[in-house]
N, C-alpha and C positions, 0 to 999 in steps of 0.2 A: 842758580843758572837765572838770570833775569827773565820775567815773564814778558811777553810781547804785548798781550792785551793790557795790562796796566799802563805801559807806555803809550799806548794809542789812546787810553783815556786820559792820560796827563795831557798829551797834546790836544786834545779836544778841549778840555778845561782852558789851557793857554790860549786857544785860538778863539773860543767863545766867550770865556770871560765869567762864565758862571758854573757851577756844578749842574744847575736845572737845565741849562740848554744842552751841556754836553751830555747828560744822561738821557735827554731825549734823544740827540743824534746817536748814541750809542745804544739806542733800545734796552737802556736799562732804568731800574729804579734809583733814584737817588742814593738811598742808604747802600745799594750794590755798588755804585761808582764810588761812593766814599770809602767803602771797604776795599775796593781795589787799589785807591792810591795810598791806603793806610798800610797795605802789603807792600806797595812799591817802595814807600818811605822807609819801611822797616827793614827792607832788603839792602837798601842803598845807606842806611843809617843816618837820615837826616830829613828835616822837613823840606818839601818841594814847593809849597803852596801857602801863601796867606790868604785866610778868608775872612773877609768883612761884609759890611751891610752893601757894599757896592759890587760885590762879586769876590772873584778869587784871581789872584796874581801871582806870578812864580817868585819865590824866593832867589837869592844870589845862588844857591845850590840849583835851584830849579833852572834859572837862566843858563848855568853851565850845562846841564842836561839836555835842553831843548835841541841843539844840533846834533848831538850824538844820538838821541830818540830818533830824530829825523834821519839820519843815516842808517842807522840799525834798521828802521822799518822798511827804508828803501831797499836797503841790501837783501832783506827777506823777499820784497816783491820780485827784485831782479832775479833772485833764485827761484822763485816759483816760475816765473816767466821763462827762465832758461830751461827748466824741467819741462814746463808745457812745450816749448818749441821743439825740444828733442824726442818727446813723446809723440808729438805731432808730426814729426819729420820734416820741421821747418828748417832745422839745421841737424848736423850730427856728422858722424863718419862711419864707413863701412871699409874693412879692409879685406880684399879677394886676392886669392893667390890660384893660378892655372898655368898648366904647360903652354908651349908655343901655338900649338894646334887649336887648342880651346881658346887662348886669349885672341888668337888673330882671326879664327874663321867662326867660332860659335857663340862667342859673348858679345860682340857690338851691340847686335840688336837688343839685346837684354840690357845692356848699359845704357843705351840710348834711350830705351823705354823708361827705365829708371830714373834716369836724370831728367828727362821729360817730366815725369810725375813729382820727382821732388828735388827741384834745382838747388835748394840750399844745402843739401846733403853732399859732402865731399865724399866721392867714390875712389878708392886707391885700388889699382890693379896691378899686382905683381906678376910679371911673367917669369916662370921658373919651372923647372924639372920637378917631378913628383917628390923626390927625397927633399928638396928645399920648401916645397909646400908643406910637406908633413913637419918639418922642423919649425917653420914659421907658425904653424897652429899650435905645436907643442910648446913653443915659447911664448904665446900669446901675441906675437907681431901681426897674426893674420885671424880674422874672425871667421872666415870661410874658405875652404878649398875645393877644387875639382881636380880629381885625379883619376887615374885607371883603377878600376874596381877590384884590384886582387893585390896581395900582397900585405902591407903593414897593417891595415885596417883591422884583420881579424885579431891582431896580436895587442892591440891597444884598447883597454878597457875604458878608457876616457873619452873615446871619441865616438860620435853618432855618424854613421855612412848611410846616404840616401841614395838609390838609383837616379841617376839624372838622364843620360842619354846613350844609345847605343851608337857605337862607331865603327864603320866599316873601313877596314885597310886594304888598300889593294897595291899591285905592284904595277908600276907605270915606267915608260920610258919616251923617248922620242919616236916619233912615227918611223916604222919600220923596225924598231930595236936594234940599233945599230951595235950595241955592245952586251949583248945577252949575259955575258958571264962576268961584267963588272957591277959593283954596286957603289952608289953614292949615298952616305947615310949620315946620322947624327953620331957623335962621338960616345964612347961608353959611358954609361950613367944615365942614359935618356932612356924612356920608356920605348920608343919607336926601335932603337938599337937593340934592346934586350930582346924584343920580340923578334926582330929580323934574325939575331943570332939563335934563338930558340927554333924558329920555325924553317931556317934554311941550314943545311949542313955546311959548315965552315965556307960561308959567302966570302968572295973575293972582293974586299972592300977596297976601292981606289981613292976615296975621299971620304973625309970625315969633317964635317962642316956644322956649324954652329947655329944657322937659321934656317927657316923653312924656305925663305927666299933663294938662299944661296943652294940649297938643296936642288929645288925645283930650277933653277937656272943652269946648273951643271947638266941636269938630266935633259933639259930641254936642247942643251948644246950637243947632245949625243954622247956624253962622258960614260954614262951607264944607266942603270937601272935604279929604282928606289921604292922601299915600302912606305907607304904614306895614307894619311887619312883622306878619303874620298872628298870630305869635306873642304879640304884645302886644294883641290884640284879641278873643280867643276867648271871654273872659267877656261882653265886650260884645256880642258876636254872640250868644250863648246868652241873654242877657237882653233882646235887642232894642232896646239902646239905639243899636248902630252898625249899618249894613248895608253889604255889599260892592255897589260900583256897577261896571258895565261902562264901562271908560276905557281902551282900548287905547291903547299897548302893554301896559298892566298886565292880568294880574300879570307882576311881573318876578321873576327869581331871582337871588340873589347867594349866593357860597360865602363862608362864614365860614371864616377859618383861624387856627390856633394858631400863633403866631410866638415864638421863643426864640432865643438865640445858641448852640444846640446841646446835645444831650443830656448830652455829657461835661461841659459847663460849668455845669449845672443843680445847685443844693444839693440834697440829699436830699428835702426836703420839696416842692420845686418839682417835682422828678422824679417823684415819687408823685402829685401833682396832675395831671402830664401824663398819666400812664398812666391816671388815672381818667377823665379828658375824653375822650380817644381811645377807651377801652375801650366807653364807653356811647354 
């Protein structure tokens, strides 16, 4: 393995023309500099410098080495700079997965704060239901995930689960509750659908829709009721387009948790986002 310091010393001699001046620039004694060049020549198998009364000049082999040495040292400097930029969060990437409610109504202010503090870091948010978030974390496609705090995490020894936020789930309808026996909901596989099926005895599901906006739109139109996070309907409640209805056992509560493979395994950008999420 070629040593970098002898390359630097070689280029200093070429630049300044004498061992004496190069040793001064390198903060070395002249014998130490000479030993460094000797080691380099031994490694490469040939003489690199002619020494004479007028100073030192590169041999033909030395001339051939000059651009390669310069490129090698530049590459190391670029690498050090790249590492510094990542560790300093001037560049980098963080990949976060979360369900529709969290991605749409809970995360935007955190994402805006993170991007404002670290504009050079690319933040990738994947909106997906909990099983997909778990799989993304398992496969290494995601650095962090936010899921409901029951189910898989207890059976996964490789995951760290940290409480993030309590979420209240309420039943809402159009004002006047025009269809009290009909339910608009997400399809099977979603956490809200599972909670609906668990909490209510054979709910009469009249619509299965894939987005919160579609669910709310049909509930506002009077198609039926829905079980939904209160975080998703604050504006609708304020505008009088939706109303909370009494439907025991609702309201329900669920704990949202932040999951990852361990703090020591997080890239710098992901570690910073984790701190931001937990601090707020």
